[in-house]
GUBA-995957 format. One record per atom (N, C-alpha, C): residue in one letter; x, y negated, z. Coordinates in steps of 0.05 Angstrom, whole numbers, plus 5000, padded with zeros to 4 digits. Layout:
BEGIN
aXYZ;...
//
This chain:
BEGIN
m501750245000;m500050005000;m501849755000;i501149564983;i502649314980;i501949125003;p503949015016;p503348835039;p501948585029;r500148485045;r498548255038;r500348005039;f500047825019;f501647585018;f500947395041;v502947285054;v502547095076;v503946835067;k502446615068;k503546355060;k505846285079;p508046195068;p510246115086;p509845835098;d511145775120;d511045495129;d513445355117;p513245085114;p515344935101;p518144975113;q518245005139;q520945045151;q522145315143;a520545515140;a521545775131;a522645755103;v521245605086;v522145575058;v524745425057;t524945205073;t527445045073;t529745215083;s529345365105;s531545525116;s532345755097;y530345885084;y531046095065;y532645975041;a531845745031;a533245615009;a536145545018;a536445445043;a539045375053;a540845625055;s539645855062;s541246105064;s542246185036;l541046085015;l541946134988;l543845924977;g544345714994;g546045494986;g544545294968;y541845284971;y540245114954;y538644934972;k538844674967;k537344474983;k534644444970;l532644514985;l529844504975;l528044384997;d526344204989;d524344095008;d522044295010;g521944435033;g519944635038;g517144525036;e516744285045;e514044165043;e513244125014;a515044034997;a514343994969;a513644264956;f515244474963;f514744744952;f511944834960;c511344814986;c508744904996;c506444744985;d506844474983;d504744304972;d504144374943;y506344434928;y506044504899;y504344754897;y505044964911;y503545214908;y500845204921;e500545044942;e497845004954;e495944884934;s497044684919;s495344554899;s494544744876;k496144954872;k495645154851;k494145394863;g493345384888;g492045614900;g493845854904;w496445804907;w498546004910;w498446204887;l497846094862;l497946254838;l500546194823;v501546404810;v503746374791;v502546444764;g502146234749;g500646274724;g497746324732;k496746564724;k493946634732;k493946854753;s496246934762;s496447154782;s497147044810;p496047174830;p496747084858;p499647144864;m500946954879;m503746984886;m504047234904;k506147384899;k506647624914;k508947584934;c510947424925;c513347394942;c514347104939;w514046944960;w514946674959;w517946644957;q519446844969;q522346834967;q523246854938;a521847024922;a522547044894;a521946774880;a519846634888;a519246374876;a521446174883;v522446184907;v524646004915;v527146054898;r527746314894;r530046384878;r529646294849;t527246304839;t526646214812;t526945914810;w526045764830;w526345474831;w529345404830;r530945554846;r533845504847;r535045554819;r534345774807;r535445844781;r534645634760;n532145544761;n531245344742;n532545074746;a533045004771;a534344754778;a537144744766;n538444974765;n541144984754;n541345004724;t539145094711;t539345134682;t537544954666;v535244874676;v533344724661;v533844424664;q534244284642;q534443994643;q531943884630;l530543724645;l528143614634;l528743404612;f527143394591;f527543194570;f526642924581;n528342734579;n527742464588;n527842274564;p525542214552;p525542044528;p526841774533;a526441654556;a527641394561;a530741404560;a531841614573;a534741654573;a535741714545;e534241874530;e535141944503;e535041694486;n533041524488;n532841274473;n535141084480;a535741074506;a537940894515;a540540994504;r541041254504;r543441364492;r543641304462;a541341334448;a541341284419;a541840984414;r540640804430;r541140514426;r544040454431;a545240564452;a548040514458;a549840604436;a549240844425;a550840954403;a550640774378;k548240674372;k547740504349;k549240244353;k549040134377;k550439874383;k553439914380;e554540134390;e557340184387;e558140204358;q556540344342;q557040364313;q557040094300;m555039924308;m554839654296;m557339484303;v558239514328;v560639364337;v563039454321;d563339714318;d565539824302;d565439724274;e563039724262;e562639624235;e563239334233;e562339174252;e562938884252;e565938834254;d567238984272;d570138954275;d571639024249;r570639234235;r571939314210;r571539084189;y569038984187;y568538764168;y570138514176;l570238454202;l571738224211;l574638244202;k575838474206;k578638514198;k578938494168;e577138624153;e577338614124;e577038334113;k574938194123;k574537914113;k576637724123;g577637774147;g579837614157;g582437644141;e583037884133;e585337934116;e584937794088;e582537804078;e581937674053;e582337364056;l581337264078;l581636974083;l584536894086;m586137054100;m588936994103;m590337014076;a589637204059;a590837224032;a590136974016;l587636884018;l586936634004;l588536394014;k588736374040;k590136154053;k593136144044;s594236384039;s597036394031;s597536264005;w595336213989;w595636083963;w595435783966;r594835673990;r594635383993;r597335253985;g597135043971;g599534893962;g600835013937;a599935243928;a601135353904;a600035203880;k601635173859;k600735023835;k598735193819;d599235443817;d597435623801;d596435853818;s593835853824;s592736083839;s590936233819;p590536493823;p588836643805;p585936553806;w585136393826;w582336323829;w581936023823;g583935883814;g583535593809;g583735443835;d581735283842;d581735123866;d581535303891;i583635323906;i583735513929;i581835433951;e581535173956;e579635083977;e576735163970;e576135133945;e573435213936;e573035513939;k575135673933;k574935963936;k574636043965;i576035903983;i575835964012;i572935894021;s572035664011;s569335574018;s567235784009;r567535883984;r565636083974;r565836343990;h568336413997;h568736654014;h567236634040;l567536404053;l566236364079;l563136354076;s562236234055;s559336224049;s558236494045;a559636664030;a558736934025;a558637094051;c560637054068;c560737194094;c558337104111;r557836844111;r555536734126;r552936854116;d552536864090;d550136964078;d549737264085;k551837414085;k551637704089;k551537774119;f553237644135;f553537724163;f552537534183;g551937284175;g550937084194;g552936884203;a552036664214;a553736444222;a555536524246;a554536694263;a556136784286;a558636944277;f558237094256;f560437254245;f562637064234;v561736854219;v563636664207;v565136514230;a563636444251;a564936304273;a567036484286;k566436734289;k568336924300;k570736964281;l570136974255;l572237004235;l574136764236;l573036524237;l574736284238;l576236264265;e574936354286;e576236344313;e578636544313;t578236774301;t580236984301;t582536924281;y581836834258;y583736794237;y584536504232;g583336324248;g584136044247;g583235894222;r583335634224;r582535464201;r584235204203;r585635144182;r587334904182;r585734654175;t584034684156;t582434444147;t579534514148;p577734324152;p574934384152;p574034484125;v572534684124;v571534804099;v568534794100;q567334674079;q564434664077;q563534864057;p561034964060;p559935134039;p559734974013;i559835103991;i559834973964;i557434793961;a555034893968;a552534733964;a552734473979;e553634484004;e553834244020;e555834044008;a558134154000;a560233983988;a559233853963;t557734003946;t556733893921;t554633683927;n552833723946;n550833523952;n552033263962;k554133283978;k555433043989;k556932883968;t558333033950;t559732893929;t557932803907;g555732943902;g553832863881;g552232623890;a551732593916;a550132373926;a551732113928;a554332143930;a556031903934;a556431743910;
//
C-alpha cells in the first residue's frame, strides 16, 4: 500500500533543500503547490522531496527568457557596431581630408581648386553622416582655414 501524501510545512522544505545545498524559500514552495491543490500537472503530488530536487535541478539548468534583457543586449550590440562603423568612416574620411590638405599651396592639383574640393568633401560628409560627424572630423583632423559648403560660398559671392 502506497503511503498517503502529507503536506510538508515550510520549515521542513527549507531544511530539506539546505541539506541538498540548495537555498529555497519553503514558504514560496508550499504557497505555489497549495495554489495548485498540490497537483503536479493533473496528478496529485506523491513526494514533495522529489519536487524540491526537481526545483533544484531546474534552477541550475533552466534560464528563463527575458525579452527586456535580450532587447537591451541587441541594442547594445547594434550601438557598438554603429560606433565601430562611425570610427571606420571617421578614419577613412579623415585620411581623405588630410590627403586633400596636403595639396594646399601646390600649383597643380588633380582636382583644380583644392579649397573647393575640401569644401565639397566636407559637404558630402555632412550630407551623408550629419553635422556632428563633420564636427568630430574637423576636431580630430584639424582645420587650418574656415571652409564653407559650396552652396553657402556661392550664395555669398553671388550676392556680393
